[in-house]
LORO-625011 format. One record per residue (C-alpha): residue number from 1; residue in one letter; x, y, z. Coordinates in Angstrom, 1 decimal. Example, Ala and Ser with C-alpha at 12.3 -4.5 7.8 and 13.67 -1.06 7.14 Angstrom:
2
{node 1, 'A', {12.3, -4.5, 7.8}}
{node 2, 'S', {13.7, -1.1, 7.1}}
This chain:
517
{node 1, 'X', {0.0, 0.0, 0.0}}
{node 2, 'X', {1.6, 3.3, -1.1}}
{node 3, 'X', {1.9, 5.9, 1.8}}
{node 4, 'X', {-0.6, 8.7, 1.4}}
{node 5, 'X', {1.2, 11.5, 3.2}}
{node 6, 'X', {-1.6, 13.9, 2.2}}
{node 7, 'X', {-4.3, 12.3, 4.3}}
{node 8, 'X', {-2.3, 10.5, 7.1}}
{node 9, 'X', {-2.7, 11.9, 10.6}}
{node 10, 'X', {0.3, 13.9, 11.8}}
{node 11, 'X', {1.1, 15.5, 8.4}}
{node 12, 'X', {-0.2, 18.9, 9.7}}
{node 13, 'X', {2.3, 21.7, 9.8}}
{node 14, 'X', {4.6, 21.3, 12.8}}
{node 15, 'X', {5.9, 24.2, 14.9}}
{node 16, 'X', {8.4, 26.4, 13.0}}
{node 17, 'X', {11.1, 25.9, 15.6}}
{node 18, 'X', {11.5, 22.2, 14.8}}
{node 19, 'X', {11.6, 22.2, 11.0}}
{node 20, 'X', {14.1, 23.8, 8.7}}
{node 21, 'X', {13.1, 27.0, 6.8}}
{node 22, 'X', {12.3, 26.7, 3.1}}
{node 23, 'X', {15.5, 28.6, 2.3}}
{node 24, 'X', {17.5, 25.8, 3.9}}
{node 25, 'X', {16.3, 23.1, 1.5}}
{node 26, 'X', {15.6, 25.3, -1.7}}
{node 27, 'X', {18.8, 25.6, -3.8}}
{node 28, 'X', {17.5, 26.6, -7.3}}
{node 29, 'X', {20.4, 29.0, -7.8}}
{node 30, 'X', {22.8, 26.0, -8.1}}
{node 31, 'X', {21.3, 25.2, -11.5}}
{node 32, 'X', {22.9, 28.2, -13.1}}
{node 33, 'X', {26.2, 27.8, -11.3}}
{node 34, 'X', {26.9, 24.2, -12.3}}
{node 35, 'X', {28.5, 23.2, -15.6}}
{node 36, 'X', {25.8, 22.9, -18.3}}
{node 37, 'X', {25.6, 19.7, -20.2}}
{node 38, 'X', {25.2, 20.0, -23.9}}
{node 39, 'X', {21.6, 19.8, -25.2}}
{node 40, 'X', {20.7, 16.6, -27.1}}
{node 41, 'X', {17.8, 17.9, -29.2}}
{node 42, 'X', {17.7, 14.8, -31.3}}
{node 43, 'X', {17.2, 12.4, -28.4}}
{node 44, 'X', {14.7, 14.8, -26.9}}
{node 45, 'X', {12.7, 14.9, -30.2}}
{node 46, 'X', {12.7, 11.1, -30.4}}
{node 47, 'X', {11.4, 10.9, -26.8}}
{node 48, 'X', {8.6, 13.5, -27.5}}
{node 49, 'X', {7.7, 11.9, -30.8}}
{node 50, 'X', {7.4, 8.5, -29.0}}
{node 51, 'X', {5.2, 10.1, -26.4}}
{node 52, 'X', {2.9, 11.6, -29.0}}
{node 53, 'X', {2.6, 8.2, -30.6}}
{node 54, 'X', {1.9, 6.6, -27.2}}
{node 55, 'X', {-0.7, 9.3, -26.5}}
{node 56, 'X', {-2.5, 8.4, -29.7}}
{node 57, 'X', {-2.2, 4.6, -29.1}}
{node 58, 'X', {-3.0, 4.4, -25.4}}
{node 59, 'X', {-4.0, 7.7, -23.7}}
{node 60, 'X', {-5.1, 5.8, -20.5}}
{node 61, 'X', {-1.4, 4.8, -19.8}}
{node 62, 'X', {0.3, 8.0, -21.1}}
{node 63, 'X', {1.1, 9.4, -17.6}}
{node 64, 'X', {3.1, 6.3, -16.6}}
{node 65, 'X', {4.7, 6.2, -20.0}}
{node 66, 'X', {5.8, 9.9, -19.4}}
{node 67, 'X', {7.3, 9.0, -16.0}}
{node 68, 'X', {9.3, 6.1, -17.6}}
{node 69, 'X', {10.6, 8.3, -20.4}}
{node 70, 'X', {11.6, 11.0, -17.8}}
{node 71, 'X', {13.6, 8.4, -15.8}}
{node 72, 'X', {15.5, 7.4, -19.0}}
{node 73, 'X', {16.1, 10.8, -20.5}}
{node 74, 'X', {17.2, 12.5, -17.3}}
{node 75, 'X', {19.2, 9.5, -16.0}}
{node 76, 'X', {17.4, 10.2, -12.7}}
{node 77, 'X', {16.9, 7.7, -9.9}}
{node 78, 'X', {13.2, 8.5, -9.7}}
{node 79, 'X', {10.7, 10.5, -11.7}}
{node 80, 'X', {7.1, 11.2, -11.7}}
{node 81, 'X', {4.0, 13.4, -11.7}}
{node 82, 'X', {2.1, 15.1, -8.9}}
{node 83, 'X', {-1.4, 16.3, -9.6}}
{node 84, 'X', {-3.8, 18.3, -7.6}}
{node 85, 'X', {-7.0, 16.6, -6.3}}
{node 86, 'X', {-10.4, 18.1, -7.4}}
{node 87, 'X', {-10.7, 20.1, -4.2}}
{node 88, 'X', {-7.1, 21.3, -4.6}}
{node 89, 'X', {-6.2, 20.5, -1.0}}
{node 90, 'X', {-3.6, 17.8, -1.7}}
{node 91, 'X', {-1.5, 16.2, -4.4}}
{node 92, 'X', {-1.6, 12.6, -5.6}}
{node 93, 'X', {1.0, 10.6, -7.5}}
{node 94, 'X', {-0.6, 8.9, -10.5}}
{node 95, 'X', {2.6, 7.8, -12.1}}
{node 96, 'X', {6.2, 7.2, -10.7}}
{node 97, 'X', {9.2, 5.4, -12.3}}
{node 98, 'X', {12.4, 4.3, -10.6}}
{node 99, 'X', {13.2, 3.8, -6.9}}
{node 100, 'X', {10.1, 5.6, -5.7}}
{node 101, 'X', {7.8, 3.5, -7.9}}
{node 102, 'X', {6.3, 1.7, -4.9}}
{node 103, 'X', {5.0, 5.0, -3.7}}
{node 104, 'X', {2.7, 5.4, -6.7}}
{node 105, 'X', {-0.8, 6.3, -5.6}}
{node 106, 'X', {0.4, 8.2, -2.6}}
{node 107, 'X', {0.4, 11.9, -2.1}}
{node 108, 'X', {1.4, 15.0, -0.2}}
{node 109, 'X', {-0.5, 18.0, 1.4}}
{node 110, 'X', {-1.1, 21.0, -0.8}}
{node 111, 'X', {0.0, 23.6, 1.8}}
{node 112, 'X', {3.0, 21.8, 3.3}}
{node 113, 'X', {5.2, 20.1, 0.8}}
{node 114, 'X', {7.7, 20.7, -2.1}}
{node 115, 'X', {4.9, 20.6, -4.8}}
{node 116, 'X', {3.0, 23.3, -2.9}}
{node 117, 'X', {6.1, 25.4, -2.7}}
{node 118, 'X', {6.4, 25.2, -6.5}}
{node 119, 'X', {2.8, 26.3, -7.0}}
{node 120, 'X', {3.2, 29.1, -4.4}}
{node 121, 'X', {6.3, 30.5, -6.1}}
{node 122, 'X', {4.8, 29.8, -9.6}}
{node 123, 'X', {8.3, 28.7, -10.6}}
{node 124, 'X', {10.6, 25.7, -11.0}}
{node 125, 'X', {12.5, 24.8, -7.8}}
{node 126, 'X', {15.4, 22.6, -6.9}}
{node 127, 'X', {15.4, 21.1, -3.4}}
{node 128, 'X', {18.0, 19.2, -1.4}}
{node 129, 'X', {17.0, 16.9, 1.5}}
{node 130, 'X', {13.4, 18.2, 1.8}}
{node 131, 'X', {12.7, 15.8, 4.7}}
{node 132, 'X', {14.5, 18.4, 6.9}}
{node 133, 'X', {11.5, 20.7, 6.4}}
{node 134, 'X', {8.8, 18.0, 5.7}}
{node 135, 'X', {9.4, 15.2, 8.2}}
{node 136, 'X', {6.7, 13.0, 6.7}}
{node 137, 'X', {9.0, 12.5, 3.7}}
{node 138, 'X', {11.4, 10.5, 5.9}}
{node 139, 'X', {9.1, 7.6, 5.1}}
{node 140, 'X', {9.6, 8.1, 1.3}}
{node 141, 'X', {12.7, 6.0, 0.9}}
{node 142, 'X', {15.3, 6.1, -0.5}}
{node 143, 'X', {15.6, 9.7, 0.6}}
{node 144, 'X', {16.1, 12.4, -2.1}}
{node 145, 'X', {19.5, 14.0, -2.3}}
{node 146, 'X', {18.1, 16.5, -4.9}}
{node 147, 'X', {14.6, 17.0, -6.4}}
{node 148, 'X', {13.9, 19.2, -9.4}}
{node 149, 'X', {10.3, 20.2, -9.8}}
{node 150, 'X', {8.6, 22.3, -12.5}}
{node 151, 'X', {4.9, 23.3, -12.6}}
{node 152, 'X', {2.4, 21.9, -15.1}}
{node 153, 'X', {-0.1, 24.4, -16.5}}
{node 154, 'X', {-3.4, 23.9, -18.3}}
{node 155, 'X', {-4.8, 27.1, -19.8}}
{node 156, 'X', {-2.7, 29.2, -17.5}}
{node 157, 'X', {-3.7, 27.4, -14.3}}
{node 158, 'X', {-1.4, 25.1, -12.4}}
{node 159, 'X', {-2.6, 21.5, -12.0}}
{node 160, 'X', {0.4, 19.8, -10.6}}
{node 161, 'X', {4.2, 19.3, -11.0}}
{node 162, 'X', {6.6, 17.2, -13.0}}
{node 163, 'X', {9.7, 16.0, -11.1}}
{node 164, 'X', {13.0, 14.2, -11.3}}
{node 165, 'X', {15.0, 12.9, -8.3}}
{node 166, 'X', {18.6, 12.0, -7.5}}
{node 167, 'X', {19.1, 9.8, -4.5}}
{node 168, 'X', {22.8, 10.4, -4.1}}
{node 169, 'X', {25.6, 12.8, -5.1}}
{node 170, 'X', {26.4, 11.1, -8.5}}
{node 171, 'X', {23.6, 13.0, -10.3}}
{node 172, 'X', {23.4, 16.7, -10.0}}
{node 173, 'X', {20.9, 18.7, -12.0}}
{node 174, 'X', {21.8, 21.7, -14.1}}
{node 175, 'X', {20.2, 24.5, -16.2}}
{node 176, 'X', {19.9, 22.2, -19.2}}
{node 177, 'X', {17.9, 19.7, -17.1}}
{node 178, 'X', {15.6, 22.5, -16.1}}
{node 179, 'X', {15.1, 23.5, -19.8}}
{node 180, 'X', {14.4, 19.9, -20.8}}
{node 181, 'X', {12.0, 19.2, -17.8}}
{node 182, 'X', {10.0, 22.3, -18.7}}
{node 183, 'X', {9.8, 21.1, -22.3}}
{node 184, 'X', {8.4, 17.8, -21.0}}
{node 185, 'X', {6.0, 19.7, -18.7}}
{node 186, 'X', {4.4, 21.1, -21.8}}
{node 187, 'X', {3.7, 17.6, -23.0}}
{node 188, 'X', {2.5, 16.7, -19.5}}
{node 189, 'X', {-0.1, 19.4, -19.9}}
{node 190, 'X', {-1.4, 17.8, -23.1}}
{node 191, 'X', {-1.3, 14.4, -21.5}}
{node 192, 'X', {-3.2, 15.6, -18.5}}
{node 193, 'X', {-5.9, 17.1, -20.8}}
{node 194, 'X', {-5.9, 13.9, -22.8}}
{node 195, 'X', {-6.7, 11.9, -19.7}}
{node 196, 'X', {-9.4, 14.3, -18.8}}
{node 197, 'X', {-10.9, 14.2, -22.3}}
{node 198, 'X', {-10.7, 10.4, -22.3}}
{node 199, 'X', {-12.7, 10.3, -19.2}}
{node 200, 'X', {-15.2, 12.6, -21.0}}
{node 201, 'X', {-15.2, 10.1, -24.0}}
{node 202, 'X', {-14.1, 12.7, -26.5}}
{node 203, 'X', {-12.4, 11.8, -29.8}}
{node 204, 'X', {-8.7, 11.0, -30.3}}
{node 205, 'X', {-8.4, 13.8, -32.8}}
{node 206, 'X', {-9.4, 16.3, -30.1}}
{node 207, 'X', {-6.8, 14.8, -27.8}}
{node 208, 'X', {-4.1, 15.1, -30.4}}
{node 209, 'X', {-5.2, 18.6, -31.3}}
{node 210, 'X', {-4.5, 19.7, -27.8}}
{node 211, 'X', {-0.8, 18.7, -27.9}}
{node 212, 'X', {1.8, 21.5, -28.1}}
{node 213, 'X', {3.3, 19.9, -31.2}}
{node 214, 'X', {2.3, 20.4, -34.8}}
{node 215, 'X', {0.7, 17.3, -36.2}}
{node 216, 'X', {-0.5, 16.4, -39.6}}
{node 217, 'X', {-2.0, 13.4, -41.4}}
{node 218, 'X', {-1.7, 13.2, -45.2}}
{node 219, 'X', {-2.7, 10.7, -47.8}}
{node 220, 'X', {-1.0, 9.2, -50.9}}
{node 221, 'X', {-2.6, 11.9, -53.0}}
{node 222, 'X', {-0.6, 14.5, -51.0}}
{node 223, 'X', {-3.7, 16.0, -49.5}}
{node 224, 'X', {-4.3, 16.9, -45.8}}
{node 225, 'X', {-6.6, 14.6, -44.0}}
{node 226, 'X', {-6.0, 16.2, -40.6}}
{node 227, 'X', {-4.0, 19.0, -39.1}}
{node 228, 'X', {-3.7, 20.2, -35.5}}
{node 229, 'X', {-4.6, 23.7, -34.5}}
{node 230, 'X', {-0.9, 24.5, -33.9}}
{node 231, 'X', {0.0, 23.5, -37.4}}
{node 232, 'X', {-2.9, 25.6, -38.9}}
{node 233, 'X', {-1.8, 28.5, -36.8}}
{node 234, 'X', {1.8, 28.3, -38.2}}
{node 235, 'X', {0.5, 28.6, -41.7}}
{node 236, 'X', {-2.0, 31.3, -40.8}}
{node 237, 'X', {-5.2, 29.3, -41.6}}
{node 238, 'X', {-7.9, 27.5, -39.7}}
{node 239, 'X', {-7.8, 23.6, -39.7}}
{node 240, 'X', {-11.0, 23.5, -41.7}}
{node 241, 'X', {-9.3, 25.6, -44.4}}
{node 242, 'X', {-6.5, 23.1, -44.8}}
{node 243, 'X', {-8.2, 19.7, -44.6}}
{node 244, 'X', {-8.8, 18.3, -48.1}}
{node 245, 'X', {-6.3, 20.7, -49.8}}
{node 246, 'X', {-3.1, 19.6, -51.4}}
{node 247, 'X', {0.3, 20.2, -49.9}}
{node 248, 'X', {1.3, 22.6, -52.7}}
{node 249, 'X', {-1.8, 24.7, -52.1}}
{node 250, 'X', {-1.0, 25.2, -48.5}}
{node 251, 'X', {2.8, 25.1, -48.4}}
{node 252, 'X', {3.6, 26.4, -51.9}}
{node 253, 'X', {5.7, 24.8, -54.6}}
{node 254, 'X', {9.0, 25.9, -53.2}}
{node 255, 'X', {8.3, 24.3, -49.8}}
{node 256, 'X', {6.9, 21.2, -51.4}}
{node 257, 'X', {10.0, 20.6, -53.4}}
{node 258, 'X', {12.1, 20.8, -50.1}}
{node 259, 'X', {10.0, 18.1, -48.3}}
{node 260, 'X', {9.2, 15.9, -51.3}}
{node 261, 'X', {12.2, 13.6, -51.0}}
{node 262, 'X', {11.2, 12.8, -47.4}}
{node 263, 'X', {7.6, 12.2, -48.4}}
{node 264, 'X', {8.7, 9.7, -51.1}}
{node 265, 'X', {10.6, 7.7, -48.4}}
{node 266, 'X', {7.7, 7.6, -46.0}}
{node 267, 'X', {5.3, 6.4, -48.8}}
{node 268, 'X', {7.7, 3.5, -49.3}}
{node 269, 'X', {7.1, 2.4, -45.7}}
{node 270, 'X', {10.1, 4.1, -44.1}}
{node 271, 'X', {10.0, 6.0, -40.8}}
{node 272, 'X', {11.7, 9.3, -41.7}}
{node 273, 'X', {13.3, 11.9, -39.5}}
{node 274, 'X', {14.8, 15.2, -40.7}}
{node 275, 'X', {15.7, 18.8, -40.0}}
{node 276, 'X', {15.5, 21.3, -42.8}}
{node 277, 'X', {14.6, 24.9, -43.5}}
{node 278, 'X', {11.2, 25.0, -45.3}}
{node 279, 'X', {9.4, 27.9, -46.9}}
{node 280, 'X', {5.7, 28.0, -46.1}}
{node 281, 'X', {3.4, 30.2, -48.2}}
{node 282, 'X', {2.1, 33.0, -45.9}}
{node 283, 'X', {4.5, 32.0, -43.0}}
{node 284, 'X', {7.9, 32.5, -44.5}}
{node 285, 'X', {11.0, 30.3, -43.8}}
{node 286, 'X', {11.5, 28.3, -40.6}}
{node 287, 'X', {13.7, 25.4, -39.4}}
{node 288, 'X', {11.7, 22.4, -38.6}}
{node 289, 'X', {12.5, 19.1, -36.9}}
{node 290, 'X', {10.1, 16.5, -38.5}}
{node 291, 'X', {9.2, 12.9, -38.0}}
{node 292, 'X', {7.1, 11.0, -40.6}}
{node 293, 'X', {5.5, 7.7, -39.7}}
{node 294, 'X', {3.8, 5.6, -42.3}}
{node 295, 'X', {0.2, 4.3, -41.8}}
{node 296, 'X', {-0.4, 1.0, -43.5}}
{node 297, 'X', {-3.7, -0.9, -44.4}}
{node 298, 'X', {-4.2, -4.6, -43.7}}
{node 299, 'X', {-2.3, -5.5, -46.8}}
{node 300, 'X', {0.7, -3.6, -45.7}}
{node 301, 'X', {0.3, -0.9, -48.2}}
{node 302, 'X', {1.0, 2.7, -47.1}}
{node 303, 'X', {-2.2, 4.7, -47.4}}
{node 304, 'X', {-1.1, 7.8, -45.4}}
{node 305, 'X', {1.5, 9.2, -43.0}}
{node 306, 'X', {1.5, 11.0, -39.7}}
{node 307, 'X', {3.7, 14.0, -39.4}}
{node 308, 'X', {5.1, 15.4, -36.1}}
{node 309, 'X', {6.7, 18.8, -36.5}}
{node 310, 'X', {8.6, 21.1, -34.1}}
{node 311, 'X', {9.7, 24.6, -35.0}}
{node 312, 'X', {13.4, 24.8, -34.0}}
{node 313, 'X', {14.2, 28.1, -35.7}}
{node 314, 'X', {15.0, 29.8, -32.4}}
{node 315, 'X', {17.2, 26.9, -31.4}}
{node 316, 'X', {19.1, 27.3, -34.7}}
{node 317, 'X', {19.5, 31.0, -34.1}}
{node 318, 'X', {20.9, 30.4, -30.6}}
{node 319, 'X', {23.3, 27.7, -31.8}}
{node 320, 'X', {24.6, 30.0, -34.6}}
{node 321, 'X', {25.0, 32.8, -32.0}}
{node 322, 'X', {26.9, 30.4, -29.8}}
{node 323, 'X', {29.3, 29.5, -32.7}}
{node 324, 'X', {29.9, 33.1, -33.4}}
{node 325, 'X', {30.6, 33.7, -29.7}}
{node 326, 'X', {33.1, 30.9, -29.6}}
{node 327, 'X', {34.8, 32.2, -32.8}}
{node 328, 'X', {35.0, 35.6, -31.3}}
{node 329, 'X', {36.5, 34.3, -28.0}}
{node 330, 'X', {39.0, 32.3, -30.0}}
{node 331, 'X', {40.0, 35.4, -31.9}}
{node 332, 'X', {40.3, 37.5, -28.8}}
{node 333, 'X', {42.3, 34.8, -27.0}}
{node 334, 'X', {44.7, 34.5, -30.0}}
{node 335, 'X', {45.2, 38.2, -30.1}}
{node 336, 'X', {45.8, 38.4, -26.4}}
{node 337, 'X', {48.3, 35.5, -26.5}}
{node 338, 'X', {50.2, 37.2, -29.3}}
{node 339, 'X', {50.4, 40.4, -27.3}}
{node 340, 'X', {51.6, 38.5, -24.2}}
{node 341, 'X', {54.2, 36.6, -26.2}}
{node 342, 'X', {55.6, 39.9, -27.7}}
{node 343, 'X', {55.7, 41.4, -24.2}}
{node 344, 'X', {57.6, 38.4, -22.8}}
{node 345, 'X', {60.0, 38.3, -25.7}}
{node 346, 'X', {60.9, 41.9, -25.3}}
{node 347, 'X', {60.9, 42.0, -21.5}}
{node 348, 'X', {63.3, 39.0, -21.2}}
{node 349, 'X', {65.7, 39.9, -24.0}}
{node 350, 'X', {67.2, 43.1, -22.5}}
{node 351, 'X', {70.5, 43.5, -20.7}}
{node 352, 'X', {69.1, 43.7, -17.2}}
{node 353, 'X', {69.0, 40.9, -14.6}}
{node 354, 'X', {66.4, 38.2, -14.6}}
{node 355, 'X', {64.6, 39.7, -11.6}}
{node 356, 'X', {64.4, 43.1, -13.4}}
{node 357, 'X', {63.0, 41.4, -16.5}}
{node 358, 'X', {60.5, 39.5, -14.4}}
{node 359, 'X', {59.3, 42.7, -12.6}}
{node 360, 'X', {59.0, 44.5, -15.9}}
{node 361, 'X', {57.1, 41.6, -17.5}}
{node 362, 'X', {54.7, 41.3, -14.6}}
{node 363, 'X', {54.0, 45.1, -14.6}}
{node 364, 'X', {53.2, 45.0, -18.3}}
{node 365, 'X', {50.9, 42.1, -17.8}}
{node 366, 'X', {49.1, 44.0, -15.1}}
{node 367, 'X', {48.6, 46.9, -17.5}}
{node 368, 'X', {47.2, 44.5, -20.1}}
{node 369, 'X', {45.0, 42.8, -17.5}}
{node 370, 'X', {43.6, 46.2, -16.4}}
{node 371, 'X', {42.5, 47.0, -20.0}}
{node 372, 'X', {40.9, 43.6, -20.4}}
{node 373, 'X', {39.0, 44.0, -17.1}}
{node 374, 'X', {37.6, 47.3, -18.4}}
{node 375, 'X', {36.6, 45.7, -21.7}}
{node 376, 'X', {34.9, 42.8, -19.9}}
{node 377, 'X', {33.0, 45.2, -17.7}}
{node 378, 'X', {31.7, 47.0, -20.8}}
{node 379, 'X', {30.9, 43.6, -22.5}}
{node 380, 'X', {33.6, 44.4, -25.0}}
{node 381, 'X', {31.7, 47.3, -26.4}}
{node 382, 'X', {34.5, 49.8, -25.7}}
{node 383, 'X', {36.3, 51.7, -23.0}}
{node 384, 'X', {36.5, 55.4, -22.4}}
{node 385, 'X', {39.9, 57.0, -23.2}}
{node 386, 'X', {39.5, 59.1, -20.1}}
{node 387, 'X', {38.9, 56.0, -18.0}}
{node 388, 'X', {42.1, 54.3, -19.4}}
{node 389, 'X', {44.2, 57.4, -18.5}}
{node 390, 'X', {42.6, 57.6, -15.0}}
{node 391, 'X', {43.0, 53.9, -14.1}}
{node 392, 'X', {46.6, 53.7, -15.5}}
{node 393, 'X', {47.9, 56.9, -13.8}}
{node 394, 'X', {45.7, 56.7, -10.7}}
{node 395, 'X', {48.8, 56.6, -8.4}}
{node 396, 'X', {50.0, 60.0, -9.6}}
{node 397, 'X', {46.6, 61.6, -10.3}}
{node 398, 'X', {47.4, 64.8, -8.4}}
{node 399, 'X', {50.3, 65.4, -10.8}}
{node 400, 'X', {48.6, 64.6, -14.0}}
{node 401, 'X', {46.7, 67.1, -16.1}}
{node 402, 'X', {44.3, 65.9, -18.9}}
{node 403, 'X', {42.7, 67.8, -21.7}}
{node 404, 'X', {40.4, 66.1, -24.3}}
{node 405, 'X', {36.8, 65.1, -25.0}}
{node 406, 'X', {35.5, 61.6, -24.2}}
{node 407, 'X', {36.4, 59.0, -26.8}}
{node 408, 'X', {35.3, 55.3, -26.7}}
{node 409, 'X', {38.0, 52.9, -27.8}}
{node 410, 'X', {37.6, 49.4, -29.2}}
{node 411, 'X', {39.3, 46.4, -27.7}}
{node 412, 'X', {42.6, 46.6, -29.7}}
{node 413, 'X', {43.0, 50.4, -29.2}}
{node 414, 'X', {42.2, 50.1, -25.5}}
{node 415, 'X', {44.9, 47.4, -25.0}}
{node 416, 'X', {47.4, 49.3, -27.1}}
{node 417, 'X', {46.8, 52.6, -25.3}}
{node 418, 'X', {47.0, 50.9, -21.8}}
{node 419, 'X', {50.4, 49.4, -22.7}}
{node 420, 'X', {51.7, 52.7, -24.1}}
{node 421, 'X', {50.7, 54.7, -21.1}}
{node 422, 'X', {52.2, 52.1, -18.8}}
{node 423, 'X', {55.6, 52.4, -20.6}}
{node 424, 'X', {55.5, 56.2, -20.6}}
{node 425, 'X', {54.4, 56.2, -16.9}}
{node 426, 'X', {57.2, 53.7, -15.9}}
{node 427, 'X', {59.8, 55.8, -17.8}}
{node 428, 'X', {58.6, 59.0, -16.1}}
{node 429, 'X', {58.8, 57.4, -12.7}}
{node 430, 'X', {62.4, 56.1, -13.3}}
{node 431, 'X', {63.9, 58.9, -15.3}}
{node 432, 'X', {61.4, 61.6, -16.1}}
{node 433, 'X', {59.1, 64.1, -14.5}}
{node 434, 'X', {57.5, 61.8, -12.0}}
{node 435, 'X', {60.9, 60.9, -10.5}}
{node 436, 'X', {61.0, 64.5, -9.1}}
{node 437, 'X', {58.6, 65.9, -6.5}}
{node 438, 'X', {58.0, 69.0, -8.7}}
{node 439, 'X', {57.4, 67.2, -11.9}}
{node 440, 'X', {54.1, 67.1, -13.8}}
{node 441, 'X', {52.7, 65.4, -16.9}}
{node 442, 'X', {50.1, 66.8, -19.2}}
{node 443, 'X', {48.1, 64.5, -21.5}}
{node 444, 'X', {46.0, 66.1, -24.2}}
{node 445, 'X', {44.2, 64.6, -27.2}}
{node 446, 'X', {41.9, 65.7, -29.9}}
{node 447, 'X', {39.7, 64.1, -32.5}}
{node 448, 'X', {40.6, 64.7, -36.2}}
{node 449, 'X', {38.8, 63.6, -39.3}}
{node 450, 'X', {41.1, 62.5, -42.2}}
{node 451, 'X', {38.9, 61.7, -45.2}}
{node 452, 'X', {37.0, 58.5, -44.3}}
{node 453, 'X', {39.0, 57.9, -41.2}}
{node 454, 'X', {38.9, 59.3, -37.8}}
{node 455, 'X', {42.0, 59.6, -35.6}}
{node 456, 'X', {42.8, 60.6, -32.1}}
{node 457, 'X', {46.0, 62.6, -31.8}}
{node 458, 'X', {47.4, 62.2, -28.3}}
{node 459, 'X', {50.4, 64.0, -26.7}}
{node 460, 'X', {52.2, 63.2, -23.5}}
{node 461, 'X', {54.3, 66.1, -22.2}}
{node 462, 'X', {56.6, 66.0, -19.1}}
{node 463, 'X', {57.9, 69.1, -17.3}}
{node 464, 'X', {59.6, 69.8, -14.0}}
{node 465, 'X', {61.8, 66.7, -13.9}}
{node 466, 'X', {65.5, 66.2, -14.3}}
{node 467, 'X', {67.2, 67.3, -17.6}}
{node 468, 'X', {66.4, 64.9, -20.4}}
{node 469, 'X', {69.2, 63.2, -22.3}}
{node 470, 'X', {68.4, 61.2, -25.4}}
{node 471, 'X', {68.8, 57.4, -24.9}}
{node 472, 'X', {71.8, 55.7, -26.6}}
{node 473, 'X', {69.7, 52.7, -27.6}}
{node 474, 'X', {66.1, 52.0, -28.3}}
{node 475, 'X', {64.3, 50.3, -25.4}}
{node 476, 'X', {61.2, 48.1, -25.4}}
{node 477, 'X', {58.9, 51.1, -24.7}}
{node 478, 'X', {60.0, 52.9, -27.9}}
{node 479, 'X', {59.8, 49.6, -29.9}}
{node 480, 'X', {56.2, 49.1, -28.6}}
{node 481, 'X', {55.1, 52.6, -29.4}}
{node 482, 'X', {56.6, 52.4, -32.9}}
{node 483, 'X', {54.8, 49.0, -33.5}}
{node 484, 'X', {51.4, 50.2, -32.3}}
{node 485, 'X', {50.9, 53.8, -33.4}}
{node 486, 'X', {51.1, 55.9, -36.5}}
{node 487, 'X', {53.1, 59.2, -36.6}}
{node 488, 'X', {55.0, 58.5, -33.4}}
{node 489, 'X', {57.2, 61.4, -32.4}}
{node 490, 'X', {59.5, 61.5, -29.5}}
{node 491, 'X', {61.1, 64.9, -28.5}}
{node 492, 'X', {63.9, 64.7, -26.0}}
{node 493, 'X', {63.8, 68.4, -24.9}}
{node 494, 'X', {66.1, 69.1, -21.9}}
{node 495, 'X', {63.0, 70.4, -20.0}}
{node 496, 'X', {61.1, 67.2, -20.5}}
{node 497, 'X', {60.1, 64.4, -22.8}}
{node 498, 'X', {57.2, 64.9, -25.3}}
{node 499, 'X', {55.6, 61.9, -27.0}}
{node 500, 'X', {52.8, 62.2, -29.6}}
{node 501, 'X', {51.1, 59.6, -31.7}}
{node 502, 'X', {47.9, 58.9, -33.5}}
{node 503, 'X', {45.1, 56.2, -33.0}}
{node 504, 'X', {43.1, 55.3, -36.0}}
{node 505, 'X', {39.5, 54.8, -35.1}}
{node 506, 'X', {37.9, 53.6, -38.3}}
{node 507, 'X', {34.9, 52.1, -36.5}}
{node 508, 'X', {33.8, 55.2, -34.7}}
{node 509, 'X', {30.8, 57.1, -36.2}}
{node 510, 'X', {32.0, 60.4, -37.4}}
{node 511, 'X', {28.5, 62.0, -37.3}}
{node 512, 'X', {28.5, 62.0, -33.5}}
{node 513, 'X', {31.3, 64.6, -33.1}}
{node 514, 'X', {32.1, 68.1, -34.2}}
{node 515, 'X', {35.6, 68.2, -35.7}}
{node 516, 'X', {38.0, 71.1, -35.5}}
{node 517, 'X', {39.0, 72.8, -38.7}}
C-alpha cells in the first residue's frame, strides 16, 4: 500500500522551531552555477515523438509512459508526476518510475510540501533533503538528495508538478535539465488534458489537437486529412481551411520541393526523421524538426502518413549565436596571447637581470589585464579613453593634467593605449618628470577627421623633472610605441620628454562629433 502523506494523521504543519526553513532546502540557484551539459535535441525529439505516438495509441497509460521516459532521458533515480485533487487540497502521485515506484498512488499535502512550494512560487524549484522541512518524507525511501520540480499548466492554471529525483551525489541537475524538464512539462499538460478528455469520452483527434506539437495526417494523394490547431496557426489558416487541400496549395511549390524527397521515403514504408529549412506560403521560412510515420492498411500498403513537427528556428539561431561567440572568443584569445608573447619576448631579451626582467614583465601584464577588465566590464563594447588614463595613472593623479573630449576605444585600441601609457608612466617614474617631487605630466588629445578615417591625436608632455638626455639605444617602450601607433614622435627636450602619436578609429561614427577645422 503506497503511503498517502496527504491524508495521514500527523502531516499537519509542525511548529516552525522544529523544522528547517524553506531557504535551507531550496537551492534553485545552483542550476545556473553548475557546468551545463550539452543539449541533445535529437534524443529529446525522439522521446517526445514517441510520447505523441503513445498518446495516440493508449491515452489511458500516457502518464506512466511519461514517467518512464523522464527516468531514462534525465538519467534520474526516480521521476514522476504530482497532480492536484479536485478540491485542490492535496497532491496525488498517479505515475512514478524508478526507486520511488512503490509510492505510486500516494500523495502530499497541498499547503505543506515541495509541490505546494512550486505552486506558491509559480516557478521551478530545486530542493535538497526536503525531509528536513517536511518530516513525513522521511518515510519516502530512499531519501532524495536532490529533487527538481517544474509546474504543469493547463490554460494558464497550475494543475500539478513534474519532477526528477537523485538519491545520491552522483547525479546533480543543471540548467539544461531545467530547460528539458520544462519542455516535457508542456507535453505533460497535453497528456493531462488527454486523460481528462478520455474520461469525458471525446475523440482521439481532439486529444491530439491539444498537444503542443504540430501534427498532420496526409494521404497518398498528397492532400491533408487532418492538421492540429498549432500547425494551422503556423501557416496562418484554420484547420477547416487546410483539410482536403493539397500540400502545394498550403505550403507552396518551393516548400513542397524541399520536403518531397522525405515524403517519397515515408510512402515507401520508411520512418523518416529530418531537419530542414522549409518555406511556407504565408508564413515564410523556418527550421523544422520533423518525423514522418507511415500508416499501412491490412495488406501492408502505405495509405497515409502521420507527421510530427517542431519549430526549431529559435534553437538554430541560438546555436549559430553560440558558434559566433566561440569564434570571437578564440579570436580575442589568440590576439591576447600574441600580445603576451611579444611582451615576454621583449621583456626578457634586455641587458638587465632576470629579476628586473620578471618585474617589468609582470608590470606590463598588469597593464594589459587592467585594460581587459575594463573591456569585460563593458561587455567588450568599448572603453573610455579618459577611464584608461585615469586607471593607468591613478597613483599620480594629483600630478597629471588631462585635456580632451571623451572617446570610446575598441578592444585593440584600448589594449594598445594601456600598454603605451604604462611604458610612458614607468619611464617618467624612473627617469622623467615623475621621479621629481615637482614634476608634472600633461596628457591632451583631440579628434581629427582625415577623409573617411577618424584619428585621435594624443600628446604626452613632461615638465619639472631632471634634464632629459636622449637614450643611446632603443628600449622596449619605444619599440612598442613604434609598432602600435602611426606618426609616433619623441622629442627629448632638456625640459622634459614629449611623446605624440595617433590612434586610427575607423569604426567610430564620425557623425557624432564636431571636428576642429
